[in-house]
C-alpha positions as CSV (number, residue, x, y, z in Angstrom):
1,M,0.0,0.0,0.0
2,M,1.0,3.6,-0.4
3,N,-0.2,7.1,0.5
4,A,-1.9,9.2,-2.2
5,A,-3.9,12.4,-2.6
6,Y,-7.1,11.6,-4.5
7,I,-10.7,12.6,-5.1
8,E,-13.8,10.4,-5.3
9,E,-15.9,12.9,-7.4
10,L,-15.5,16.3,-9.0
11,T,-15.1,18.5,-6.0
12,G,-13.7,21.6,-4.3
13,A,-10.3,21.6,-2.7
14,D,-11.8,20.4,0.6
15,G,-12.8,17.2,-1.2
16,I,-9.2,16.1,-1.7
17,R,-8.5,13.0,0.4
18,Y,-5.1,11.7,1.6
19,G,-4.9,8.1,2.5
20,R,-3.8,4.5,1.7
21,T,-4.3,3.0,-1.8
22,P,-2.7,0.0,-3.5
23,V,0.7,0.4,-5.2
24,P,0.0,-0.1,-8.9
25,R,1.7,-2.7,-11.0
26,P,3.1,-1.7,-14.4
27,G,1.5,-2.9,-17.6
28,A,3.5,-4.0,-20.6
29,R,4.4,-0.4,-21.7
30,E,4.4,1.2,-18.3
31,V,7.1,2.2,-15.7
32,L,6.6,2.3,-12.0
33,V,8.2,5.3,-10.5
34,R,8.9,6.1,-6.8
35,V,7.9,9.7,-6.6
36,A,10.4,12.2,-5.2
37,A,8.4,15.4,-5.8
38,V,5.3,16.7,-7.6
39,T,3.8,20.2,-8.1
40,A,0.5,21.9,-7.7
41,N,-0.6,23.5,-11.0
42,H,-3.6,25.7,-11.7
43,V,-4.7,23.2,-14.4
44,D,-4.8,20.5,-11.6
45,T,-7.5,22.6,-9.9
46,F,-9.4,22.8,-13.2
47,V,-9.3,18.9,-13.5
48,R,-10.3,18.4,-9.9
49,S,-13.3,20.8,-10.2
50,G,-14.5,19.7,-13.6
51,R,-13.7,23.1,-15.3
52,F,-11.4,21.2,-17.6
53,A,-13.5,18.2,-18.8
54,T,-11.4,15.0,-19.1
55,D,-11.7,11.3,-18.5
56,L,-11.2,10.5,-14.8
57,H,-11.4,7.1,-13.0
58,F,-12.5,7.5,-9.4
59,P,-10.9,7.4,-7.0
60,Q,-8.7,9.7,-9.1
61,I,-5.2,10.5,-7.9
62,L,-4.4,14.1,-8.7
63,S,-1.4,16.1,-10.2
64,R,0.4,15.8,-13.5
65,D,4.1,16.5,-12.9
66,L,6.6,14.3,-11.2
67,V,10.3,13.6,-10.7
68,G,11.3,10.3,-9.3
69,T,13.2,7.0,-9.5
70,V,12.3,4.0,-11.7
71,V,11.4,1.0,-9.5
72,D,10.0,-1.5,-12.0
73,V,9.2,-1.7,-15.7
74,G,6.6,-3.5,-17.8
75,T,7.5,-6.5,-20.0
76,E,7.8,-4.6,-23.3
77,V,9.9,-1.9,-21.6
78,A,12.1,-4.6,-20.1
79,Q,12.5,-6.2,-23.5
80,A,13.5,-2.9,-25.1
81,Q,16.1,-2.5,-22.3
82,V,17.5,-5.9,-23.0
83,S,17.9,-5.1,-26.7
84,Q,20.0,-2.1,-25.7
85,A,22.2,-4.1,-23.3
86,Q,25.3,-3.5,-25.4
87,A,24.7,0.2,-25.6
88,T,26.1,2.7,-23.2
89,H,23.8,4.1,-20.5
90,A,23.6,7.4,-22.4
91,Q,22.6,5.7,-25.6
92,A,20.0,3.6,-23.9
93,A,18.5,6.7,-22.3
94,E,18.5,8.4,-25.7
95,A,16.6,5.4,-27.1
96,G,14.0,5.6,-24.4
97,G,15.0,2.6,-22.3
98,F,14.5,2.7,-18.5
99,A,15.9,0.6,-15.7
100,A,15.6,0.5,-12.0
101,G,17.4,3.4,-10.4
102,D,17.0,5.8,-13.3
103,M,16.0,9.4,-12.4
104,V,13.1,10.4,-14.5
105,W,10.3,12.9,-15.0
106,S,6.8,13.2,-16.5
107,H,4.4,16.1,-17.1
108,S,1.2,14.4,-18.4
109,L,-0.4,12.4,-15.7
110,G,-3.7,12.8,-13.9
111,Y,-6.0,13.4,-16.9
112,D,-7.3,11.7,-20.0
113,G,-7.8,8.4,-18.2
114,R,-4.4,8.3,-16.5
115,Q,-4.0,8.3,-12.7
116,G,-2.0,11.2,-11.3
117,S,1.4,11.6,-9.6
118,A,0.4,12.8,-6.1
119,A,1.4,9.5,-4.5
120,E,4.4,7.6,-3.2
121,F,4.4,5.6,-6.4
122,A,3.1,6.4,-9.9
123,L,2.6,4.5,-13.2
124,V,3.8,6.3,-16.3
125,E,3.5,5.1,-19.9
126,A,7.0,4.7,-21.2
127,D,6.4,7.2,-24.1
128,R,5.4,9.9,-21.5
129,L,8.5,9.4,-19.4
130,Y,11.9,11.1,-19.8
131,H,15.3,10.9,-18.2
132,L,16.3,13.7,-15.8
133,P,19.7,15.2,-16.9
134,A,22.5,14.3,-14.5
135,G,23.2,16.7,-11.7
136,V,19.8,18.5,-11.9
137,D,18.1,19.0,-8.5
138,P,14.8,17.1,-8.5
139,L,12.9,19.8,-6.5
140,Q,14.1,22.5,-8.8
141,A,13.4,20.5,-11.9
142,V,9.8,19.5,-11.1
143,A,8.9,23.1,-10.6
144,V,9.7,24.1,-14.2
145,L,8.4,21.0,-16.2
146,H,4.9,22.3,-16.9
147,P,5.8,26.0,-17.5
148,G,8.8,25.0,-19.7
149,A,6.8,22.6,-21.8
150,T,4.0,25.1,-22.1
151,A,6.3,27.8,-23.3
152,F,7.9,25.5,-25.9
153,L,4.5,24.5,-27.4
154,A,3.3,28.1,-27.4
155,L,6.4,29.4,-29.3
156,Q,7.4,26.5,-31.5
157,Q,4.4,24.3,-32.1
158,H,1.7,27.0,-32.3
159,A,3.4,30.4,-33.0
160,R,6.1,28.9,-35.3
161,L,8.5,31.5,-33.9
162,Q,11.3,32.6,-36.2
163,S,14.7,34.2,-35.3
164,G,14.5,37.9,-35.5
165,E,10.8,38.2,-34.7
166,C,9.4,40.3,-31.9
167,V,7.7,38.6,-29.0
168,Y,5.6,40.2,-26.3
169,V,5.2,38.3,-23.1
170,G,2.5,39.6,-20.7
171,G,3.3,38.6,-17.1
172,G,7.0,37.9,-17.8
173,A,8.0,37.3,-14.2
174,G,5.5,34.5,-13.7
175,Q,6.2,30.8,-14.1
176,V,5.2,30.4,-17.8
177,G,6.1,34.0,-18.6
178,S,9.7,33.5,-17.4
179,A,10.0,30.3,-19.5
180,L,8.6,32.2,-22.5
181,I,11.3,34.9,-22.2
182,V,14.1,32.4,-21.8
183,Q,13.0,30.3,-24.8
184,A,12.1,33.2,-27.1
185,A,15.4,35.0,-26.5
186,R,17.3,31.7,-27.0
187,A,15.5,31.3,-30.3
188,G,16.8,34.6,-31.5
189,A,13.7,36.7,-30.9
190,R,13.6,40.2,-29.5
191,V,11.5,40.1,-26.4
192,V,9.3,42.8,-24.8
193,A,7.8,41.8,-21.5
194,S,5.4,43.3,-19.0
195,A,5.7,42.8,-15.3
196,R,5.6,44.7,-12.0
197,S,8.2,47.4,-11.9
198,E,10.0,45.5,-9.1
199,D,10.4,42.5,-11.4
200,A,11.8,44.4,-14.4
201,S,15.5,43.5,-13.6
202,Y,14.5,39.8,-13.3
203,C,12.9,39.8,-16.7
204,R,15.9,41.5,-18.2
205,E,18.2,38.9,-16.7
206,L,16.1,36.2,-18.4
207,G,16.6,37.9,-21.8
208,A,13.9,40.6,-22.2
209,E,15.2,43.7,-24.0
210,A,12.4,45.9,-22.7
211,V,10.2,45.5,-19.7
212,L,7.0,47.5,-19.2
213,D,4.9,48.0,-16.0
214,Y,1.7,46.2,-16.7
215,R,-0.1,48.4,-14.3
216,S,0.7,51.5,-16.3
217,P,-2.4,53.3,-17.8
218,T,-0.4,54.0,-20.9
219,L,0.8,50.4,-21.4
220,A,-0.4,50.2,-25.0
221,T,1.5,53.4,-26.0
222,E,4.6,52.2,-24.2
223,L,4.4,48.8,-26.0
224,A,4.2,50.6,-29.4
225,E,7.2,52.7,-28.5
226,A,9.2,49.7,-27.3
227,V,8.6,47.9,-30.6
228,A,9.3,51.0,-32.6
229,G,12.6,51.4,-30.7
230,Q,13.5,47.8,-31.6
231,A,12.8,48.6,-35.3
232,A,15.0,51.7,-35.1
233,A,17.8,49.6,-33.6
234,G,17.8,47.5,-36.7
235,S,15.4,44.6,-36.0
236,G,13.3,45.5,-39.0
237,R,10.1,44.5,-37.2
238,T,7.2,47.0,-37.3
239,G,5.0,45.3,-34.8
240,V,4.7,42.3,-32.5
241,D,4.9,39.0,-34.3
242,V,3.9,36.8,-31.4
243,Y,1.8,38.2,-28.5
244,V,1.4,36.0,-25.4
245,E,-0.5,37.1,-22.3
246,T,-0.1,34.7,-19.4
247,S,-2.3,36.4,-16.8
248,G,-5.6,35.2,-18.4
249,K,-6.8,38.8,-18.6
250,H,-7.0,39.6,-22.3
251,D,-7.1,43.0,-23.9
252,F,-7.5,42.1,-27.6
253,A,-7.8,45.7,-28.7
254,Q,-4.3,46.4,-27.3
255,A,-3.0,43.1,-28.6
256,I,-4.2,43.5,-32.2
257,D,-3.2,47.2,-32.4
258,S,0.4,46.0,-31.6
259,L,0.5,43.2,-34.2
260,A,2.8,43.2,-37.2
261,K,1.3,41.9,-40.4
262,G,0.9,38.2,-40.0
263,G,1.2,38.5,-36.2
264,R,-0.1,35.7,-33.9
265,I,-1.9,36.0,-30.6
266,I,-1.4,32.9,-28.5
267,L,-4.0,32.0,-25.9
268,L,-2.8,29.7,-23.1
269,A,-4.6,31.1,-20.0
270,G,-8.0,32.5,-19.0
271,V,-10.3,29.5,-18.9
272,E,-13.3,31.6,-17.9
273,A,-12.3,34.9,-19.8
274,E,-14.8,36.5,-22.1
275,S,-13.2,39.4,-24.0
276,P,-14.4,41.5,-26.9
277,L,-12.5,40.7,-30.2
278,P,-11.9,43.4,-32.8
279,V,-12.4,41.0,-35.7
280,G,-11.9,43.5,-38.5
281,K,-8.5,44.7,-37.3
282,L,-7.4,41.1,-36.8
283,Y,-8.1,39.8,-40.2
284,T,-7.0,42.9,-42.1
285,R,-3.6,42.4,-40.6
286,D,-3.5,38.8,-41.6
287,G,-3.4,38.1,-37.9
288,S,-4.4,34.9,-36.2
289,L,-5.7,34.0,-32.7
290,L,-4.4,30.5,-31.6
291,G,-5.5,28.8,-28.4
292,F,-4.2,25.7,-26.8
293,V,-3.9,23.7,-23.6
294,I,-0.9,21.4,-23.0
295,S,-3.4,18.7,-22.0
296,N,-4.4,18.3,-25.7
297,A,-0.8,17.8,-26.8
298,G,0.0,14.4,-28.3
299,V,2.9,12.1,-27.3
300,A,5.1,13.4,-30.1
301,E,4.5,17.0,-29.2
302,L,5.2,16.3,-25.5
303,A,8.4,14.5,-26.4
304,R,9.6,17.5,-28.4
305,S,8.8,19.8,-25.5
306,A,10.6,17.4,-23.1
307,A,13.8,17.5,-25.3
308,C,13.8,21.3,-25.0
309,V,13.1,21.2,-21.3
310,N,16.0,18.8,-20.7
311,E,18.4,20.8,-22.7
312,L,17.5,23.9,-20.7
313,L,17.7,22.0,-17.4
314,A,21.1,20.6,-18.3
315,G,22.3,24.1,-19.2
316,G,21.0,25.7,-16.0
317,L,18.8,28.0,-18.1
318,L,15.4,26.9,-16.8
319,R,14.9,27.2,-13.1
320,P,12.2,28.4,-10.7
321,R,12.6,31.8,-9.1
322,K,11.3,30.4,-5.7
323,I,9.8,27.2,-4.5
324,E,7.9,26.3,-1.4
325,V,8.2,22.7,-0.3
326,M,5.2,21.1,1.4
327,P,4.3,17.6,2.5
328,L,2.2,15.7,-0.1
329,A,-0.5,15.4,2.6
330,Q,-1.1,19.1,2.2
331,L,-2.2,19.0,-1.5
332,A,-5.7,20.3,-0.5
333,R,-4.0,23.3,1.1
334,A,-1.9,23.9,-2.0
335,H,-5.1,23.9,-4.2
336,R,-6.7,26.4,-1.9
337,L,-3.7,28.7,-2.1
338,L,-3.8,28.6,-5.9
339,E,-7.5,29.2,-6.1
340,S,-7.4,32.1,-3.6
341,G,-4.7,33.9,-5.6
342,Q,-2.2,33.8,-2.7
343,V,0.6,32.3,-4.7
344,R,2.7,34.8,-6.7
345,G,6.2,34.1,-7.9
346,T,6.4,30.9,-5.9
347,R,6.1,27.3,-7.2
348,L,4.4,24.9,-4.8
349,V,6.4,21.6,-4.7
350,L,5.1,18.6,-2.7
351,V,7.0,15.7,-1.4
352,P,5.7,12.3,-0.2
353,D,6.3,11.2,3.4
354,G,10.0,10.7,3.9
355,G,10.8,12.5,0.6
């Protein structure tokens, strides 16, 4: 038996239970992982409450991210490992093989029919599991898996970002916002971000060339001036090519006014937002509005995002600003903190008993 945090129906945070459940056994293409750490994400609260409709099997273990250690593997995974027996460990890891003792991570549990990671042990399908780069701290790593993968899919999969383009990141000091800045700058884009004035230096350290105070009443004018300044400096861009607002509060009039011809607005937050859309201005600029949730990403997309996340982790380029470590038994409290808006700039990391 093991301890796990689970729900027995769609519920509020107070409906989260913490108790004993059976340790699962891996199927043919599954890996059993001893969990070292998980996170509490806003999307986990959407799954728990039913605001994000997905296939759940009650009692449903919560949470999607984990870092941990391989304990056991299914028969097909074991066979794949045997076939790689003559390869080096690094080559085996690259090929997707797993063996007991490997440090691994995943970011797609707890929805679409899969049990979650908020337990002492978790089952992960082999094609949703990735090796953790050597030397990376598990608690630091688990905090950035979801934001890092979300940023990759936003910029590469959906926006098709090109080097030299201009990217605007609203909420640049947040978890996803900071990952967006790092990845956009690394891709050769010129980044303009908005944040609180006290977070401006942090955003610049991540790679933003200009940082605006999102509380300013003249934000739209300042954004236009920042983009114009980039053009004058030789970027050649006359507007924002990729506009991403991470707060969930969308001002489409401002966004569309800032767009370059062919600009893309990426929606990745604001599950309950209802904002007026100036349709005429959007289509006459050849603009597009693209929404996505990482929960809809397929295995191949998630694998590409994982490769990017691992490269950034190994290089020390993707790291949380601050984490708060809590016992896994306090997952209900973590959900309450998220839903009350009390968590700003801090990633909630939960560890099983003895973790």
